[in-house]
C-alpha positions as CSV (number, residue, x, y, z in Angstrom):
1,M,0.5,-0.1,0.1
2,L,1.4,3.6,-1.0
3,F,1.2,6.4,1.1
4,S,-0.9,8.0,-2.1
5,E,-3.2,5.4,-1.7
6,I,-4.3,6.5,1.5
7,I,-6.6,9.6,1.7
8,G,-5.9,12.5,3.9
9,H,-3.2,12.7,6.5
10,N,-0.6,13.9,4.6
11,Y,1.3,16.3,7.3
12,L,1.6,12.6,8.9
13,K,2.8,10.7,6.2
14,N,5.5,13.5,5.8
15,K,6.7,13.2,9.0
16,L,7.1,9.1,8.8
17,I,8.4,9.6,5.4
18,D,11.5,11.7,7.5
19,T,12.2,9.2,10.0
20,V,12.9,6.8,7.9
21,R,15.1,9.6,5.7
22,N,16.7,10.7,9.0
23,N,17.5,6.9,10.3
24,R,14.7,7.6,13.1
25,I,12.7,4.8,13.0
26,S,11.2,4.1,16.5
27,H,11.0,0.4,17.3
28,T,7.7,0.5,19.0
29,L,4.4,2.4,17.6
30,M,1.0,2.8,18.6
31,F,-1.3,3.8,15.2
32,Y,-4.2,5.4,16.8
33,G,-7.9,5.9,15.5
34,L,-11.1,5.5,15.6
35,E,-13.1,2.8,13.7
36,G,-13.1,3.4,10.3
37,S,-9.8,5.5,10.4
38,E,-7.1,4.7,8.0
39,N,-4.6,3.6,11.1
40,L,-4.5,0.3,10.0
41,S,-3.5,1.5,6.7
42,M,-1.2,3.8,7.5
43,A,0.7,0.9,9.8
44,I,1.0,-1.2,6.4
45,A,2.0,2.3,4.4
46,Y,4.7,3.3,6.5
47,A,5.8,-0.7,6.9
48,Q,6.1,-0.7,2.9
49,Y,7.7,2.4,2.9
50,I,10.6,0.9,5.2
51,S,11.1,-2.0,3.3
52,C,10.6,-0.3,-0.5
53,T,14.4,-0.9,-2.2
54,N,13.7,2.4,-4.2
55,K,11.8,5.2,-2.3
56,Q,10.7,7.9,-4.4
57,T,11.4,11.7,-3.5
58,V,8.5,12.3,-5.9
59,A,5.0,10.6,-5.1
60,N,1.8,10.6,-7.4
61,D,0.2,13.0,-4.9
62,T,1.9,16.7,-5.0
63,D,1.5,17.3,-0.8
64,L,4.2,14.3,-0.5
65,I,7.7,14.6,-0.2
66,G,8.1,11.1,-0.8
67,D,6.5,7.3,-1.3
68,S,7.4,3.7,-2.1
69,C,8.0,3.1,-5.4
70,G,5.2,0.5,-6.1
71,E,7.6,-1.4,-8.5
72,C,10.1,-3.5,-6.6
73,A,10.0,-7.0,-5.7
74,S,9.4,-6.0,-1.9
75,C,6.2,-3.3,-3.2
76,K,5.4,-6.1,-5.3
77,K,5.1,-8.7,-2.3
78,Y,3.4,-6.0,-0.1
79,Q,1.1,-5.3,-2.4
80,H,-0.7,-8.9,-1.8
81,L,0.7,-8.5,2.2
82,A,2.7,-11.4,1.8
83,H,6.6,-10.0,2.5
84,P,8.4,-12.6,4.2
85,D,9.6,-9.8,7.0
86,L,5.9,-8.6,7.3
87,N,3.8,-10.5,10.4
88,F,0.7,-9.8,11.4
89,I,-1.1,-10.4,14.6
90,F,-5.0,-9.9,14.9
91,P,-7.9,-11.1,17.7
92,V,-9.3,-14.4,17.1
93,A,-11.2,-17.6,18.2
94,N,-11.9,-20.8,18.0
95,T,-13.7,-22.0,14.6
96,K,-14.6,-25.4,13.1
97,E,-11.6,-25.2,11.5
98,H,-9.5,-24.0,14.1
99,N,-10.8,-25.4,16.9
100,V,-7.6,-25.9,19.5
101,K,-5.5,-23.3,20.5
102,P,-6.0,-20.6,17.6
103,I,-3.2,-18.2,16.3
104,S,-3.1,-15.3,13.9
105,A,-1.0,-17.7,11.2
106,M,-4.1,-19.8,10.6
107,F,-5.9,-17.1,9.5
108,L,-3.7,-15.1,7.2
109,N,-5.6,-16.6,4.0
110,H,-8.9,-14.9,5.5
111,W,-6.8,-11.5,6.1
112,R,-5.2,-10.9,3.5
113,E,-8.2,-11.5,1.6
114,I,-10.5,-9.0,3.5
115,L,-7.8,-6.7,3.8
116,M,-7.7,-5.9,-0.1
117,T,-11.8,-6.7,-0.5
118,N,-11.8,-3.5,1.7
119,N,-9.1,-1.2,0.9
120,G,-7.5,-1.5,4.5
121,Y,-10.7,-0.6,5.9
122,L,-11.7,-2.8,8.4
123,S,-13.7,-3.5,11.9
124,D,-13.7,-5.9,14.4
125,T,-17.4,-6.9,12.6
126,E,-16.4,-7.2,9.7
127,W,-13.3,-9.3,10.5
128,Y,-15.6,-11.7,12.9
129,E,-18.1,-12.4,10.6
130,K,-14.9,-13.4,8.1
131,I,-13.2,-16.6,10.3
132,G,-16.9,-17.4,11.7
133,I,-17.1,-16.0,14.9
134,E,-20.0,-13.6,15.3
135,N,-21.1,-14.9,18.9
136,K,-17.7,-14.9,20.1
137,Q,-15.0,-12.4,21.6
138,G,-12.3,-12.2,19.6
139,R,-8.6,-11.8,21.6
140,I,-4.9,-11.7,21.3
141,G,-4.3,-14.7,23.2
142,V,-1.0,-16.2,25.2
143,D,-0.3,-18.1,22.1
144,D,-0.1,-15.6,19.9
145,A,2.1,-13.7,22.0
146,S,4.3,-16.5,22.4
147,E,4.6,-16.6,19.1
148,I,4.8,-12.8,19.1
149,N,8.3,-13.7,20.6
150,R,9.7,-16.2,18.5
151,I,8.9,-14.1,15.1
152,A,10.7,-11.0,17.2
153,F,14.1,-12.7,17.3
154,Q,14.1,-13.9,14.2
155,T,16.2,-12.8,11.3
156,P,15.1,-10.8,8.7
157,Y,15.0,-12.9,5.2
158,E,15.1,-9.8,2.8
159,S,14.5,-6.2,4.6
160,K,16.6,-4.6,7.1
161,F,13.4,-5.1,9.5
162,N,11.4,-7.5,10.6
163,I,7.8,-5.5,11.1
164,I,5.1,-6.9,13.0
165,I,1.7,-5.1,13.0
166,I,-0.7,-6.4,15.8
167,W,-4.4,-4.8,15.0
168,M,-7.0,-4.2,17.8
169,V,-4.2,-4.8,20.1
170,E,-6.5,-3.8,22.5
171,K,-8.0,-7.0,22.9
172,L,-4.5,-8.7,24.2
173,Y,-5.9,-11.4,26.8
174,H,-4.6,-10.4,30.2
175,A,-2.7,-13.7,30.7
176,A,-0.5,-12.4,27.6
177,A,0.3,-9.1,28.2
178,P,3.0,-9.8,30.7
179,K,4.9,-12.3,27.9
180,L,4.7,-8.7,25.3
181,L,6.1,-6.2,28.3
182,K,10.1,-7.1,28.1
183,I,10.1,-7.4,23.8
184,L,7.9,-4.4,23.4
185,E,10.3,-2.5,25.9
186,E,13.5,-3.6,24.5
187,P,12.8,-4.8,20.7
188,P,15.5,-6.8,18.9
189,E,17.7,-4.0,17.2
190,N,16.0,-5.4,13.5
191,T,12.2,-6.2,14.7
192,L,9.7,-2.8,14.2
193,F,6.7,-3.2,16.2
194,F,3.6,-1.2,14.6
195,L,0.6,-1.5,17.1
196,V,-2.9,-0.4,15.7
197,S,-5.8,0.7,17.9
198,Q,-9.5,1.7,17.8
199,D,-9.7,2.4,21.9
200,L,-6.5,3.7,24.4
201,D,-8.7,3.0,27.4
202,Q,-8.8,-0.2,26.9
203,I,-5.4,-1.0,26.4
204,L,-2.7,-1.9,29.5
205,N,-1.0,1.4,30.8
206,T,1.9,-1.0,31.1
207,I,1.6,-1.8,27.1
208,L,0.7,2.3,26.1
209,S,3.7,3.4,27.7
210,R,6.2,1.7,26.0
211,T,5.1,3.2,22.5
212,Q,4.7,6.0,20.7
213,L,1.3,7.6,19.5
214,I,0.5,8.2,16.4
215,K,-2.7,9.7,16.4
216,L,-5.4,9.4,13.2
217,Y,-8.1,12.2,13.2
218,R,-11.3,12.5,11.6
219,H,-11.4,14.2,7.8
220,P,-12.4,17.8,7.5
221,D,-15.6,17.8,5.5
222,A,-14.2,20.0,2.5
223,D,-11.5,17.3,2.5
224,M,-14.3,14.2,2.6
225,R,-15.9,16.4,-0.7
226,K,-12.5,16.7,-2.3
227,Y,-11.4,12.5,-1.9
228,I,-15.2,11.6,-2.8
229,K,-15.4,13.8,-6.1
230,R,-12.3,12.5,-7.0
231,Y,-12.8,9.0,-6.8
232,F,-17.0,8.8,-7.2
233,D,-18.9,10.5,-10.1
234,I,-22.3,11.4,-8.3
235,S,-24.5,14.1,-8.0
236,E,-24.0,17.1,-6.0
237,Q,-27.2,16.8,-4.2
238,K,-25.5,12.7,-3.0
239,L,-22.5,14.7,-2.3
240,D,-23.5,16.5,0.0
241,Y,-25.5,13.9,1.5
242,V,-22.5,11.0,1.3
243,V,-20.4,14.4,3.4
244,N,-23.1,14.7,6.3
245,M,-23.9,11.2,6.8
246,A,-19.9,9.8,6.9
247,E,-18.9,12.3,9.6
248,G,-15.7,12.2,8.5
249,N,-15.1,8.7,8.4
250,Y,-14.1,7.5,4.5
251,K,-15.4,4.1,5.3
252,N,-18.4,5.2,5.7
253,V,-18.8,6.4,2.3
254,F,-18.6,3.4,0.7
255,S,-21.7,1.9,2.6
256,L,-22.8,4.9,2.0
257,L,-22.8,4.4,-1.7
258,Q,-24.2,1.0,-1.7
259,N,-27.1,1.9,0.1
260,N,-26.0,-0.7,2.7
261,D,-29.1,-2.4,4.6
262,I,-27.3,-1.9,8.0
263,A,-28.1,1.7,8.5
264,D,-32.0,1.3,7.8
265,F,-32.1,-2.1,10.1
266,Q,-30.5,-0.3,12.9
267,F,-32.7,2.8,13.0
268,T,-35.9,0.7,12.1
269,N,-35.0,-1.8,15.1
270,F,-34.1,1.3,17.5
271,R,-36.8,3.3,16.5
272,E,-39.3,0.0,17.3
273,L,-37.7,-0.8,20.7
274,M,-37.9,2.8,22.0
275,L,-41.4,3.2,20.6
276,A,-42.7,0.0,22.6
277,S,-40.9,1.1,25.9
278,Y,-42.5,4.9,25.5
279,G,-45.9,3.1,24.9
280,N,-45.5,0.3,27.7
281,N,-46.1,-2.6,25.2
282,F,-44.3,-5.5,26.8
283,L,-45.6,-8.3,24.1
284,K,-44.2,-5.8,21.8
285,I,-40.9,-5.5,23.6
286,K,-40.5,-9.2,24.4
287,D,-40.4,-10.1,20.9
288,K,-37.9,-7.1,20.0
289,V,-36.3,-8.5,22.6
290,N,-35.9,-12.2,21.3
291,F,-35.3,-10.8,17.7
292,L,-32.1,-8.4,18.7
293,S,-31.0,-11.1,21.1
294,S,-30.3,-13.8,18.1
295,I,-28.2,-10.8,15.7
296,G,-24.9,-12.1,17.1
297,R,-22.7,-10.4,19.7
298,E,-20.7,-8.0,17.4
299,K,-24.2,-6.4,15.7
300,L,-26.0,-6.0,18.6
301,K,-22.6,-4.2,19.5
302,D,-23.5,-2.0,16.7
303,F,-26.9,-1.6,17.5
304,L,-26.5,-0.1,21.0
305,N,-23.3,2.5,19.1
306,Y,-26.3,3.5,16.9
307,G,-28.8,4.2,19.7
308,L,-26.0,6.2,21.3
309,R,-25.8,7.9,18.3
310,V,-29.9,8.7,17.7
311,I,-29.7,10.1,21.7
312,R,-26.9,12.6,20.7
313,L,-29.1,13.6,17.6
314,S,-32.0,13.9,19.7
315,L,-30.0,16.4,22.7
316,I,-28.9,18.1,19.7
317,Y,-32.5,19.1,18.2
318,E,-33.8,19.8,21.8
319,V,-31.4,22.2,22.2
320,G,-32.1,24.3,18.9
321,N,-29.2,23.4,17.0
322,Q,-31.3,21.7,14.4
323,K,-28.4,22.8,11.5
324,L,-25.7,20.7,13.2
325,L,-27.7,17.4,12.8
326,R,-26.1,14.9,10.7
327,A,-28.9,12.5,9.9
328,T,-30.9,11.0,7.3
329,K,-34.4,12.3,6.7
330,S,-36.3,9.2,8.5
331,E,-33.7,9.9,11.0
332,F,-34.1,13.8,11.7
333,D,-38.2,12.8,10.9
334,F,-38.4,10.6,14.3
335,V,-35.8,12.5,16.3
336,S,-37.7,15.6,16.2
337,K,-40.5,13.5,17.7
338,F,-38.3,11.7,19.7
339,S,-36.6,14.4,21.2
340,K,-39.9,15.6,23.3
341,F,-38.6,13.1,25.3
342,V,-35.3,12.9,25.3
343,N,-34.1,15.9,26.5
344,S,-31.2,17.7,29.1
345,K,-32.9,16.1,31.5
346,N,-32.6,12.6,30.8
347,A,-30.2,12.4,28.1
348,A,-27.1,11.3,30.6
349,A,-29.5,8.9,32.0
350,I,-30.4,6.9,28.6
351,S,-26.8,7.2,27.2
352,D,-25.7,5.8,30.9
353,E,-27.8,2.8,30.6
354,L,-27.5,1.9,27.2
355,T,-23.5,2.0,27.5
356,L,-24.1,-0.3,30.4
357,A,-25.8,-2.5,28.1
358,L,-23.0,-2.3,25.5
359,K,-20.4,-2.6,28.5
360,H,-22.2,-6.3,29.3
361,I,-22.7,-7.3,25.8
362,E,-18.7,-6.9,25.5
363,R,-18.6,-9.0,28.4
364,N,-20.3,-11.8,27.5
365,G,-23.4,-11.1,29.3
366,N,-26.7,-12.8,28.4
367,A,-28.5,-10.8,25.6
368,K,-32.0,-11.5,26.6
369,I,-31.5,-10.6,30.2
370,I,-29.5,-6.8,29.4
371,L,-32.0,-6.1,26.7
372,M,-35.1,-6.6,28.9
373,D,-33.3,-4.8,31.6
374,L,-32.4,-1.8,29.7
375,S,-35.8,-1.4,28.0
376,L,-37.5,-1.7,31.1
377,K,-35.4,1.0,32.2
378,M,-36.0,3.0,29.1
379,V,-39.8,2.6,30.2
380,M,-39.2,4.2,34.0
381,I,-37.4,6.8,31.9
382,F,-40.1,7.3,29.4
383,A,-43.2,7.5,32.1
384,A,-41.5,9.9,34.1
385,A,-40.9,12.5,31.2
386,K,-44.5,11.9,30.4
387,K,-45.2,13.3,34.1
388,Q,-43.1,16.5,33.0
């Protein structure tokens, strides 16, 4: 992957290029960005640039001070994510195919396929679906930690450096962490660690303190507009809609342009659950809870995160900042009515309940019990709002 193939972040790209030119490559980096960011792509592009044997001083993007050539033997292997000195570690779990001590190496073909298909953008939900563990929590376990230590002391085959990219390092199992502390603090001379994260709060401080942070921010709307116009032939009306709804997340652009059904699914089901709770319709609540508890843990987490988004939209609408709303027409219509009962007095309480439910789902709690508890608490909150 070339730097020029990644949208935005040119200042950061140039800083990374400069570290190579001046022989100031850090041995342990943390590429941090929210879900949908280019954190993984940036780590791979940096690894490719380091390994490139014909580094360019002029790039396809005129704002860059250089890039990989894309033509040398090393770059061609990187294009297929198959360079012998490029190693990936990521969350896994037992599957039908690999049901005994699974490690990342067992899933490399799936990993390469989904990364190349998704242009470097990947969520944990998409990855878990790819390997068939939608209802399980993937993790980087003790066996992968041992594998990291083994790889780190290998002599590089072709390049100067042996590069280990650890994706979703926040999924590192607590028992595996002690195995990595020493090697992350004092890596072998020819080994580089690129850690990739979407949530720094979930990473152990003992891990985080051993890294140099590379932070990727959301794209400004002006940049989003420029890149979407460059790569997609769409009308100005459609462009305005996509830029507004993507919220600086370029990964969202693909689903918005493909009219993905996921957003409709989340909106419809959240709306129905809230209406049932508001109307004290316990039979409807029961049916909705039974259905939602069957969709899979990762999809349920996405659903609850969507609920938090709707609460935020309702609060923005309630305080009179409708121009700031990034919502579809259906969402706007719903929020305009929903905001009468979700306001500055109870928005925090509702958000707290959704966040608590999300936390319990992440910890493998019983989905039916968690969702029913959430719904009954919504009934109580809405009942209080009706009396005001």
